[in-house]
Structure formats: C-alpha cells, structure tokens
C-alpha positions in Angstrom: -0.1 -43.0 121.1 2.4 -45.7 122.2 6.1 -44.2 123.3 9.4 -45.4 122.5 12.2 -44.1 124.4 15.9 -44.7 123.3 18.2 -44.5 126.2 21.5 -43.2 124.9 24.8 -41.8 126.3 28.0 -40.9 124.3 29.0 -40.1 120.7 29.9 -43.8 119.8 26.4 -45.3 120.8 24.5 -42.4 119.4 26.4 -42.3 115.9 27.1 -46.0 115.5 24.0 -47.7 117.2 21.1 -45.4 117.4 21.5 -43.5 114.1 21.0 -46.7 112.0 17.9 -47.5 113.9 16.7 -43.9 113.2 17.7 -43.9 109.6 15.9 -47.3 108.8 12.6 -45.7 110.2 13.3 -42.8 107.9 14.0 -44.4 104.8 11.6 -47.3 104.8 8.8 -45.5 106.7 6.8 -48.7 107.9 3.0 -47.9 108.4 3.2 -49.0 112.2 5.6 -46.3 113.1 2.8 -43.7 112.8 1.2 -45.3 115.7 4.3 -44.5 118.1 6.0 -41.4 119.5 9.8 -41.6 119.4 11.8 -40.1 122.1 15.2 -40.1 123.7 16.7 -40.0 127.1 20.4 -39.0 127.4 22.0 -41.0 130.1 25.1 -39.4 132.1 28.1 -40.6 130.8 32.0 -39.9 131.4 32.7 -40.4 127.7 30.0 -37.9 126.6 30.9 -34.7 124.5 28.2 -32.5 125.9 26.7 -32.0 122.5 24.6 -35.1 122.5 21.2 -33.2 122.7 22.4 -30.9 119.9 23.0 -33.8 117.7 19.9 -35.6 118.4 17.8 -32.5 117.8 19.5 -31.9 114.3 17.8 -35.2 113.3 14.3 -33.6 113.3 13.0 -37.1 114.6 12.3 -37.1 118.3 9.2 -35.7 119.9 11.0 -35.4 123.3 14.6 -35.2 124.1 15.4 -35.5 127.8 18.9 -34.3 128.6 21.3 -35.9 130.9 20.8 -33.6 133.9 17.4 -34.6 134.2 18.0 -38.4 134.1 18.1 -39.2 137.7 14.8 -37.0 138.3 13.1 -39.6 136.1 13.3 -42.1 138.8 11.2 -39.9 141.6 7.9 -40.7 140.5 6.3 -43.9 139.3 4.8 -43.7 135.8 2.2 -46.2 134.9 2.6 -46.6 131.1 2.2 -50.5 130.0 2.3 -49.3 126.4 5.7 -47.6 126.5 9.0 -49.1 125.4 12.5 -48.0 127.0 15.0 -49.3 124.5 18.6 -49.4 126.1 21.3 -48.3 123.4 23.9 -46.9 125.9 24.3 -46.1 129.6 24.1 -48.3 132.6 22.1 -51.3 132.0 21.2 -51.7 135.6 19.7 -48.2 136.0 18.1 -48.2 132.6 16.2 -51.4 133.8 15.3 -50.1 137.1 13.9 -47.0 135.2 11.7 -49.0 133.1 10.4 -50.7 136.2 9.6 -47.5 137.7 7.8 -46.6 134.4 6.1 -49.9 134.3 7.5 -49.9 130.8 8.6 -52.7 128.5 12.6 -53.0 128.7 14.4 -53.7 125.4 18.3 -53.6 125.0 20.7 -53.7 122.3 24.1 -54.9 123.8 27.6 -55.7 122.8 28.6 -58.2 125.6 27.1 -59.8 128.6 26.6 -58.1 131.9 24.1 -60.0 134.0 21.0 -57.7 134.2 19.9 -58.4 130.5 18.4 -61.6 131.6 15.5 -59.5 133.1 14.8 -57.5 129.9 12.0 -58.4 127.8 14.1 -58.6 124.7 17.7 -58.4 124.2 19.4 -58.0 120.6 23.1 -58.5 120.6 26.1 -57.7 118.7 27.8 -61.2 119.5 26.1 -64.3 120.4 25.7 -64.2 124.2 23.4 -67.2 124.3 20.5 -65.8 126.6 17.0 -67.3 126.3 15.5 -63.8 125.6 18.4 -62.7 123.1 18.5 -62.6 119.4 22.0 -62.3 117.7 21.6 -59.6 115.0 25.2 -58.2 114.3 26.8 -55.0 114.5 24.7 -52.0 114.0 27.7 -49.9 113.2 28.1 -51.3 109.7 24.3 -50.4 108.7 24.0 -47.8 105.7 28.0 -47.7 105.2 29.5 -47.5 101.8 31.2 -51.2 101.6 34.4 -50.1 99.8 35.5 -46.7 100.1 39.2 -47.0 99.7 41.1 -45.4 96.6 44.5 -45.6 95.5 44.7 -41.9 95.4 46.6 -39.0 97.3 43.6 -38.2 99.7 44.0 -38.6 103.4 41.1 -38.3 105.9 42.2 -36.8 109.4 39.8 -37.6 112.5 40.5 -35.5 115.7 37.7 -37.4 117.7 34.5 -36.1 119.2 35.3 -34.2 122.4 36.2 -30.5 122.5 39.2 -30.7 124.6 40.8 -33.3 122.5 40.1 -31.0 119.5 42.3 -28.3 120.9 45.3 -30.4 120.8 44.8 -32.6 117.8 43.9 -29.7 115.0 47.4 -28.1 115.7 49.1 -31.5 115.8 47.5 -32.7 112.6 48.3 -29.3 111.1 51.8 -29.8 111.8 51.9 -33.2 110.4 50.4 -32.0 107.0 52.9 -29.1 107.0 55.8 -31.6 107.3 54.2 -34.2 105.1 53.7 -32.3 102.0 57.5 -31.5 102.0 58.0 -35.0 100.8 54.6 -35.8 99.2 53.4 -32.5 97.6 50.7 -34.3 95.8 48.8 -35.2 99.0 45.4 -33.9 99.9 43.9 -33.9 103.3 40.2 -33.6 104.6 39.9 -32.8 108.2 36.5 -34.4 109.4 34.8 -32.7 112.1 32.7 -34.7 114.4 29.0 -33.2 114.8 29.6 -33.9 118.6 32.0 -31.2 119.3 31.3 -27.6 120.2 31.2 -25.5 117.1 32.4 -22.6 119.0 35.7 -24.2 119.8 36.2 -25.2 116.3 35.9 -21.8 114.9 38.1 -20.3 117.6 40.8 -22.7 117.0 40.7 -22.5 113.3 40.7 -18.7 113.5 43.9 -18.7 115.6 45.5 -21.1 113.0 44.0 -19.5 109.8 47.6 -18.2 108.4 49.0 -21.7 108.8 45.8 -23.5 107.3 45.9 -21.3 104.0 49.4 -22.4 103.1 48.2 -26.3 103.3 46.2 -28.7 101.0 43.7 -29.1 103.6 39.8 -28.5 103.9 37.4 -29.1 106.8 34.1 -31.1 106.7 31.5 -31.9 109.4 31.1 -35.6 109.2 27.3 -35.9 109.1 27.3 -38.5 106.5 29.8 -41.5 106.1 29.3 -41.4 102.5 31.6 -38.4 102.5 34.6 -40.9 103.2 34.2 -42.5 99.7 37.6 -42.6 97.9 40.2 -42.1 100.5 43.9 -43.6 100.6 43.9 -43.8 104.2 42.8 -42.1 107.5 44.7 -40.9 110.9 42.5 -41.2 113.9 42.1 -41.6 117.6 40.6 -44.9 118.9 36.9 -44.8 118.6 33.6 -46.0 116.9 34.8 -44.7 113.6 37.9 -47.2 113.3 35.4 -50.0 113.1 33.5 -48.1 110.5 36.5 -47.3 108.4 37.5 -51.0 108.5 34.0 -51.9 107.4 34.7 -49.4 104.3 38.0 -50.9 103.7 39.9 -47.8 104.3 43.4 -48.3 105.9 44.1 -46.4 109.0 46.7 -45.4 111.7 45.4 -44.7 115.3 47.1 -42.2 117.4 46.7 -41.8 121.3 48.9 -39.4 123.2 49.1 -40.3 126.8 51.1 -37.3 127.9 48.2 -36.1 130.0 46.5 -39.0 131.7 43.9 -36.8 133.3 42.4 -36.1 129.9 41.7 -39.8 129.0 38.3 -40.8 130.0 38.0 -44.3 132.0 35.4 -46.6 132.7 33.2 -46.8 136.0 34.9 -45.6 139.3 38.3 -45.6 137.5 37.4 -42.3 136.1 37.5 -40.6 139.5 41.2 -41.5 139.9 43.7 -38.7 139.3 47.7 -38.3 139.1 50.1 -41.2 139.2 47.3 -43.9 140.2 45.4 -42.9 137.1 48.7 -43.0 135.0 49.5 -46.3 136.7 46.0 -47.7 135.8 46.3 -46.8 132.2 49.7 -48.4 131.9 48.4 -51.5 133.6 45.3 -51.6 131.2 47.8 -51.3 128.2 50.1 -54.1 129.4 46.8 -56.4 129.5 45.4 -54.8 126.5 48.1 -53.8 123.8 45.4 -52.8 121.4 43.0 -49.8 121.4 41.5 -49.7 118.1 38.2 -51.8 117.6 39.6 -53.5 114.5 42.6 -54.7 116.5 40.6 -55.9 119.3 38.7 -58.2 116.8 41.8 -59.2 114.7 45.0 -58.1 116.6 47.6 -56.0 114.5 45.3 -55.4 111.5 46.0 -51.6 111.6 49.2 -49.9 113.1 48.8 -47.9 116.5 51.0 -45.5 118.0 49.9 -45.2 121.7 51.9 -43.5 124.6 54.4 -40.7 125.4 55.5 -40.4 121.9 57.3 -37.5 119.9 56.1 -35.9 117.2 58.8 -37.0 114.8 58.0 -40.5 115.6 54.5 -40.2 114.4 55.7 -38.2 111.2 58.3 -40.7 110.5 56.0 -43.5 110.8 53.5 -42.0 108.2 56.2 -41.3 105.9 57.4 -44.9 106.0 53.9 -46.0 104.9 53.4 -43.5 102.3 56.6 -44.5 100.8 55.6 -47.9 100.8 51.8 -48.0 99.7 52.0 -51.9 99.4 51.3 -51.7 103.1 48.0 -49.9 102.8 47.0 -52.1 99.8 47.8 -55.1 102.2 45.5 -53.9 104.9 42.7 -52.8 102.5 43.1 -56.7 101.2 42.9 -58.0 104.7 39.7 -55.6 105.4 38.1 -57.0 102.5 38.5 -60.6 103.8 37.7 -59.8 107.5 35.0 -57.0 107.7 31.8 -57.8 105.5 28.1 -57.9 106.1 25.4 -57.9 103.5 22.3 -57.2 105.7 21.0 -54.3 107.7 20.9 -55.3 111.5 18.6 -52.3 112.0 16.0 -54.2 109.8 16.4 -57.4 111.7 15.8 -55.5 115.1 12.6 -53.5 113.9 11.0 -56.4 112.3 11.5 -58.4 115.3 10.4 -55.9 117.8 7.3 -54.9 115.8 6.1 -58.4 115.5 7.0 -59.5 119.1 6.3 -56.6 121.0 5.0 -53.2 119.3 2.2 -54.9 117.5 0.7 -56.1 120.7 0.8 -52.6 122.5 -0.6 -50.3 119.6 
C-alpha cells in the first residue's frame, strides 16, 4: 500500500489547510483512496500550541502520526520508497524537501507565496498565482466547507481567545470583563466563547473553575470550535489575529481584532527573530507594525476592511470602541456588505487538488 505523509505544523495550517483536504476524502470517499495509507508528520514550529497531535488523532483518519519531537530523527536514515508522497502543508519548505529526498519520496506542496525551493518540488498547488512551471493555482483551502453567509442582525456575539494556552489565561478573564461591562448598556446581548481544540483542556477547565462565580452572572456559554457551522447566525466576532479572521470574512461575519502588546515575549515571531528577547524584541515588533499596519488577514488583502486594536491599550479603550459599534450597527452591516463583495468562492480547492494529484501522480504509483 502506498503512503501519503502530510507535513504540518501549527493550528492555522492544520485547521485551515489540512482539514479541508481530509474532509474531502471523508465526504466523497474516492475509490482510489483505499489504495493509500494516510499519515501525518508534525513539523516543529514556534507558532504551535503543543496540542497538534491530539487534534490530528481526534480525526480518526491517519494510520500513523509522527510527533514534532521525532521530526529531526526522520533525517537520520535513508528510506527507499518511490511510491510514497510527502505533501508539504506547513513547516519549513526547504527541510521538508530535503526529507523527501532522504526518503526518495515524491515531494508535493501547497503554498501561499513563493519562496524558492518550490521549483524543485514535483507539484505545487498555490493559494495565489506564483507562475512556476510546476505549479497550479487552486485558491484558498481555508474557505472550503464553510457556510457562505453566517451573519445575522441579532444579539449574538462570538468570542475567540486564540489557540495557545498561555494566551487563553489572559483572554478568558479579559473577555469576561468586557461582557460584564457590555451587558450593562446592552442587556439583550448573548455571548458564545469558542474554545479552540488546539488548547490544553486542563488549562481551560482550571481557568473556568477559578472564574465560575463571575461566569454564572453573565449571558455566556462555552463551545469547542470543532465545526465552523457552529458560527451560523452571529452579529459579530471579537478575536485575535489568525486563520479564523479570514474564515469569518468568508462567512460574512463582521469582526474586531484585538492584540495586546504589553508582553512582547509572548508574541511568537517568524524565523530567528523568535529568539530575541527584551527591548530588542519589542523594537522589532514596533518596526514590523510601522511597515505592516494591519495584522488581520482580511485587512492584509483589503486594507482597513475590519477594525483592529493593537498595542499597549487600556481595557476601557476596547470597551468604548465595542460600545460605539453596537450603538451604531450600521457599521457592522456595512462591513458585512463589503465582505459579500470581496470574499466569495463557489468551488472546493480541496477537490481541485485531489483530482489533479490523483491523475498526475497517485494513479501512476498505485
């Protein structure tokens, strides 16, 4: 039986890019899939939550899951397996390619932008057209299997505290304080706190237990976000920057992005910059923000489409900003209309990838 290994790293890539590919196989059950063993390799990543293996196992799909602490061991021995495929979804493109050479496997990749090593991959599927001879523009996997219009002019607000446990410890109390103040002016509001499946359940339970007295007094419930269809029928969302901001935009749900920078050491950075500490790290973040004023993915595509509050802000600043929006819901409806114009896709990227991959490569190695 031929093997397909998915190389993945953090929550964004797993939930946004890998999940649609796996869901397509599960839903459409192509006959050729029975000839393959599906496996995953978790690549070390500073943006990881530490719960990636748990989430992948919960899908009940992979025959083998190799954890991140075993990744570098995979380079030690040459493996001769011409019928295996290494499919890069996340991690370092260079090292994942070298691993495919060590294993004598077929290297495939799904990428967002051009690096340089992609030209040596057998096939590259791209989110944007990067014009490589071996590439096919297929679009954004993150939009697959999402409800196309989940906005509703009601009193329901979704809260997202991110997918890392250390962030959760801050954002649960922060959001609860926001809710407590907001319901004084808007008593009809109802809040749903969506917990990422990538956070440590023990930390969630411990944090909620300490805040139980406050929670009982508030119109709020807690849900694990294991299905994006749970987001149907919301007025707006309050969230951190991340993959879910782009998915919310596709679902036409207006949002406000919050990122406190009071403790720069807790903000993960790309590459070697992640090893910087103290003032140097803080200066680097400030420099990045001057060059890149928007952090939310929708704003990086269409600048200013959703509001952001980033920096060393005070609690009252966030509260007043949200109140202003809720007093003037026309702002939310305007954002919804703009999203209807800008974020649309009427096909499945996962289907394009699988059909091309089968006819071009998989059918020749079974």
